[in-house]
NUNUKE-943645 format. One record per residue (C-alpha): residue in three letters; x, z negated, y negated. Coordinates in steps of 0.1 Angstrom, whole numbers, padded with zeros to 4 digits, always signed. Layout:
residues N
alaXZY...
//
This chain:
residues 261
met-0092-0130+0272ala-0129-0133+0263arg-0142-0117+0232pro-0156-0138+0205glu-0193-0140+0200phe-0212-0135+0168glu-0223-0168+0154pro-0242-0164+0121thr-0241-0192+0096ala-0269-0204+0073leu-0272-0186+0040thr-0273-0202+0005arg-0300-0192-0020arg-0279-0167-0039asp-0266-0133-0028ala-0280-0132+0007ser-0272-0096+0014gly-0236-0103+0002gln-0233-0133+0025ile-0245-0114+0055ala-0222-0084+0048arg-0192-0109+0047gln-0202-0125+0079leu-0205-0091+0097arg-0172-0080+0082glu-0154-0111+0094ala-0170-0108+0128ile-0157-0072+0131thr-0122-0080+0120ser-0121-0108+0145gly-0133-0086+0174val-0169-0094+0179trp-0176-0057+0177thr-0150-0030+0182pro-0149+0006+0171gly-0177+0027+0184glu-0201-0003+0191arg-0234-0008+0175leu-0242-0037+0151pro-0276-0054+0151thr-0305-0034+0136glu-0319-0042+0102gln-0348-0059+0120glu-0326-0080+0142leu-0305-0091+0113ala-0337-0100+0092glu-0349-0121+0122thr-0315-0137+0127tyr-0312-0147+0090asp-0347-0153+0084val-0347-0127+0054ala-0367-0096+0044arg-0357-0063+0061ala-0346-0049+0028thr-0321-0077+0024ala-0307-0069+0058arg-0305-0031+0049glu-0287-0039+0016ala-0262-0060+0036leu-0255-0030+0059lys-0251-0008+0029leu-0225-0033+0013leu-0206-0033+0047ser-0206+0005+0049ala-0190+0007+0015thr-0160-0010+0029gly-0155+0017+0054leu-0158-0006+0085val-0192+0010+0096gln-0211+0041+0096ser-0248+0046+0098thr-0265+0075+0118arg-0300+0085+0122gly-0321+0093+0152gly-0331+0078+0185gln-0294+0071+0192gly-0287+0061+0156gly-0277+0028+0142thr-0248+0012+0124phe-0216+0016+0143val-0181+0002+0139thr-0156+0027+0127val-0119+0028+0119pro-0115+0034+0083asp-0097+0066+0071ala-0059+0058+0063asp-0063+0073+0029glu-0094+0054+0021ile-0077+0021+0031ala-0047+0029+0010asn-0069+0037-0021gln-0090+0005-0016leu-0058-0016-0011gly-0040+0002-0040asp-0067-0006-0064ala-0067-0043-0053ile-0030-0046-0056arg-0028-0029-0091leu-0055-0054-0103trp-0036-0083-0089phe-0004-0071-0106arg-0021-0066-0139val-0037-0101-0141gly-0011-0122-0122asn+0023-0136-0132val+0044-0109-0115thr+0076-0099-0134ile+0099-0070-0133his+0124-0092-0115asn+0099-0103-0089val+0095-0065-0081asp+0132-0057-0079glu+0140-0088-0058ala+0111-0080-0033arg+0122-0043-0032glu+0159-0053-0024ala+0149-0075+0004leu+0125-0052+0020glu+0145-0018+0016thr+0176-0032+0029ile+0158-0038+0062ile+0140-0006+0059ala+0171+0015+0054gly+0187+0001+0086leu+0156+0007+0108ala+0151+0041+0094ala+0186+0051+0103gln+0179+0040+0139arg+0144+0054+0143arg+0140+0084+0121thr+0127+0117+0137glu+0134+0152+0126asp+0099+0151+0107asp+0111+0121+0088leu+0143+0139+0079lys+0124+0168+0066ala+0103+0146+0044ile+0134+0128+0031arg+0153+0160+0024leu+0123+0176+0007ala+0122+0147-0017val+0160+0148-0024asp+0160+0186-0030ala+0131+0185-0054ala+0150+0158-0074arg+0179+0180-0078asp+0161+0196-0107leu+0174+0171-0133glu+0155+0190-0160met+0120+0186-0148glu+0096+0162-0166ile+0107+0127-0160glu+0073+0115-0146glu+0074+0143-0120trp+0111+0133-0112leu+0100+0097-0108asp+0073+0106-0085trp+0098+0125-0062asp+0118+0092-0063ile+0089+0074-0049ala+0082+0101-0024phe+0118+0098-0011his+0116+0059-0007thr+0082+0062+0008ala+0096+0089+0034ile+0123+0063+0043ser+0100+0033+0049arg+0076+0056+0071ala+0107+0064+0092thr+0110+0028+0104lys+0078+0034+0124asn+0068-0003+0114pro+0034-0001+0096ile+0037-0036+0081leu+0069-0028+0064glu+0055+0004+0052leu+0025-0014+0038ala+0047-0040+0022met+0067-0013+0004met+0035+0005-0006ala+0026-0026-0029val+0060-0022-0045his+0056+0015-0050leu+0021+0012-0064ile+0037-0009-0094arg+0070+0011-0098pro+0053+0035-0122leu+0049+0005-0146thr+0084-0010-0142asn+0099+0024-0145lys+0088+0025-0182val+0112-0002-0190phe+0141+0016-0172val+0137+0053-0179glu+0157+0057-0211phe+0186+0039-0194leu+0184+0058-0160gly+0210+0083-0151arg+0193+0109-0130gln+0226+0122-0115glu+0236+0087-0104val+0203+0082-0088leu+0204+0116-0071asp+0240+0110-0058gln+0228+0077-0044his+0197+0092-0026ile+0220+0119-0012glu+0242+0093+0004leu+0214+0071+0016ala+0198+0103+0031ala+0230+0113+0048ala+0234+0078+0063ile+0199+0079+0077glu+0205+0114+0091ala+0238+0102+0108ser+0218+0073+0124asp+0243+0048+0108pro+0224+0016+0100glu+0251-0002+0084arg+0261+0028+0062ala+0224+0031+0053arg+0222-0007+0042glu+0254-0002+0022ala+0240+0028+0005leu+0208+0010-0004arg+0227-0020-0017ala+0248+0003-0039his+0216+0019-0052val+0200-0016-0059arg+0232-0027-0078tyr+0230+0004-0099leu+0194-0001-0107asp+0201-0039-0114glu+0226-0029-0140val+0200-0006-0155arg+0174-0032-0156arg+0197-0056-0173asp+0206-0032-0199ala+0170-0023-0205leu+0160-0060-0209ala+0190-0066-0231ala+0179-0039-0255leu+0145-0056-0256ala+0162-0090-0262val+0142-0105-0233glu+0152-0120-0198asp+0121-0105-0181val+0089-0089-0187pro+0055-0098-0170leu+0039-0067-0156ser+0006-0076-0175asp+0026-0067-0207leu+0034-0032-0195pro+0013-0001-0204leu-0003+0018-0177arg+0010+0052-0165asp-0008+0074-0139ser+0014+0084-0109lys+0008+0115-0090lys+0000+0113-0054arg+0022+0129-0029
//
């Protein structure tokens, strides 16, 4: 299959450097240039778009900020396509998702509904595909959460670490990415539930889910996840009843910083 060619489009009067950066970014993501290949130079871009070299330089700086390219100096230098670091991608995506949650019309029920649909599939796949390293990460989170007296925020972080380890065990990066969006907002939704949450009940449910995954039993894992979700649904309903509301927009919830694990 032939690779696409770079086809620059005419610029408008405003934000020329931003427009160039966006066109280059779209070209990279569509395969015009692949990792390790050099982009046109500042001078070449300036001539292509009929702009000052300083404008072309600013466009490359904007593109570099996305992590898609890296510039080097010297005779063999230039601006090269690179694969962004996984942590950098996660941080950038995380910031965008959090902002979207804060200004959008997403509610607690939306989060719970999406989580149930995704994690039911994830639990079954994790039971089929988990490795010993996956099991170690799952056990670590379970064992840490056995301390029911630790600070609740740390305990909830271990809860997220447990579910994150399970999503990684699917070996499906799309599912892992989808669950990351859910986990990014859970520190907010947990604020509504926390006073109604039974730590021992959650721990017991995690232990059963971990055992099902270790036993490579997909149906048992899915049922363990469903039981966990049913319990959390009861907790959610009790919490919302105490607030005398049917649902809560995420934009109404106060922020809480979550520790990274």
